[in-house]
C-alpha positions as CSV (number, residue, x, y, z in Angstrom):
1,M,-49.3,64.1,60.7
2,A,-47.9,64.0,64.5
3,N,-50.4,61.1,65.1
4,L,-48.7,58.9,62.2
5,V,-45.0,59.6,63.4
6,Q,-46.2,58.6,67.2
7,M,-48.1,55.3,65.7
8,L,-44.5,54.4,63.7
9,E,-42.7,55.1,66.9
10,A,-44.7,52.9,69.4
11,E,-44.4,50.2,66.6
12,Q,-40.8,50.6,66.4
13,K,-40.4,50.6,70.5
14,E,-42.6,47.7,70.8
15,K,-40.8,45.5,68.1
16,F,-37.2,46.4,69.0
17,G,-37.5,47.2,72.9
18,Q,-39.3,44.4,74.4
19,N,-36.9,43.3,77.0
20,L,-35.1,46.7,77.4
21,P,-33.6,47.1,80.9
22,Q,-33.5,50.6,82.6
23,I,-30.3,52.3,81.6
24,D,-28.9,55.2,83.5
25,P,-25.6,57.2,82.9
26,G,-23.0,55.4,85.3
27,D,-24.0,52.1,84.3
28,T,-21.9,49.4,83.3
29,V,-23.5,48.1,80.2
30,R,-23.0,44.8,78.3
31,V,-24.1,45.4,74.7
32,H,-24.7,42.7,72.4
33,V,-24.3,43.7,68.7
34,R,-25.2,41.7,65.5
35,I,-22.5,42.0,62.9
36,V,-22.5,40.8,59.4
37,E,-19.2,39.7,57.5
38,G,-20.2,38.6,54.3
39,K,-22.9,36.0,54.6
40,R,-21.9,35.2,58.0
41,E,-23.6,37.1,61.3
42,R,-22.3,36.7,64.7
43,V,-22.9,38.6,68.0
44,Q,-20.0,40.7,69.2
45,I,-20.3,42.0,73.0
46,F,-19.1,45.2,74.0
47,E,-19.0,46.4,77.7
48,G,-18.3,49.7,78.8
49,L,-19.8,52.9,80.6
50,V,-22.8,54.5,79.9
51,L,-21.3,58.3,79.5
52,G,-24.8,59.8,78.5
53,I,-28.1,59.0,77.1
54,S,-29.5,61.5,74.4
55,G,-32.2,61.9,71.8
56,S,-36.1,60.9,73.0
57,G,-38.5,58.7,72.0
58,S,-37.5,55.9,69.3
59,N,-34.4,57.9,68.5
60,R,-33.0,57.3,72.0
61,S,-29.2,56.4,72.1
62,I,-26.6,55.7,74.6
63,T,-22.9,56.6,74.6
64,V,-20.6,53.2,76.1
65,R,-16.9,54.1,76.7
66,R,-14.6,51.1,77.3
67,M,-10.9,51.0,77.6
68,G,-9.6,49.2,74.6
69,A,-6.0,47.7,73.9
70,H,-2.8,49.4,74.9
71,G,-5.2,51.9,77.2
72,V,-6.9,53.6,74.2
73,G,-10.3,54.4,75.1
74,V,-13.1,53.2,72.5
75,E,-16.6,55.2,72.4
76,R,-19.3,53.9,70.5
77,V,-23.2,55.0,70.2
78,F,-25.8,52.7,70.6
79,P,-29.6,53.3,69.3
80,L,-31.7,51.6,72.0
81,Y,-34.4,50.6,69.4
82,S,-32.0,49.2,66.6
83,P,-32.6,45.6,65.0
84,R,-28.9,45.4,65.5
85,V,-28.5,45.3,68.8
86,D,-29.6,42.1,70.0
87,K,-29.6,43.2,74.1
88,F,-28.6,45.1,76.8
89,E,-27.6,43.6,80.1
90,V,-26.6,45.9,82.8
91,M,-23.5,44.6,84.9
92,R,-23.5,47.0,87.6
93,K,-25.0,50.7,88.4
94,A,-22.9,53.4,89.6
95,K,-23.9,56.6,92.1
96,V,-23.4,59.7,89.8
97,R,-24.3,63.1,90.3
98,R,-24.7,64.2,86.3
99,A,-26.5,63.4,82.9
100,K,-23.4,63.4,81.2
101,L,-20.0,62.1,82.3
102,Y,-17.7,63.4,79.7
103,Y,-15.4,64.0,82.4
104,M,-14.7,60.1,82.7
105,R,-13.0,60.9,79.0
106,E,-9.8,62.3,81.3
107,R,-9.8,59.9,84.2
108,T,-7.6,56.7,84.1
109,G,-6.8,54.1,86.9
110,K,-7.9,54.6,90.4
111,R,-9.5,58.0,89.6
112,A,-11.6,56.5,87.0
113,R,-13.7,54.3,89.4
114,L,-17.0,55.2,90.5
115,K,-19.0,54.3,93.5
116,E,-21.4,51.3,93.1
117,R,-25.3,52.0,94.1
118,L,-26.8,49.0,95.9
119,R,-29.7,47.8,94.0
120,R,-33.4,47.6,96.1
């Protein structure tokens, strides 16, 4: 039974996660999400800070937070291997020392800045 589950997970990863970049907490990502409105389908972009990664295997998901209109924080959880998610783009990487950045919810303005990690 466990072997069947592993086969299904591997198939799902292969199908939806072909060009998945390395995503870590503290990264600023741009998520392209397919949205269906009636008969039409369009791609909506959600850009924000990755607060944390949860789950394992094909159930991995990331929590992304951005500042919306009038300074209201908006958080969304995106499954990494989902047919609704078109692609992930990593805009910048930050130097962080935690796996979950929930403390960023209380930070605004200059206090909400993270040091950029240089790419190698």
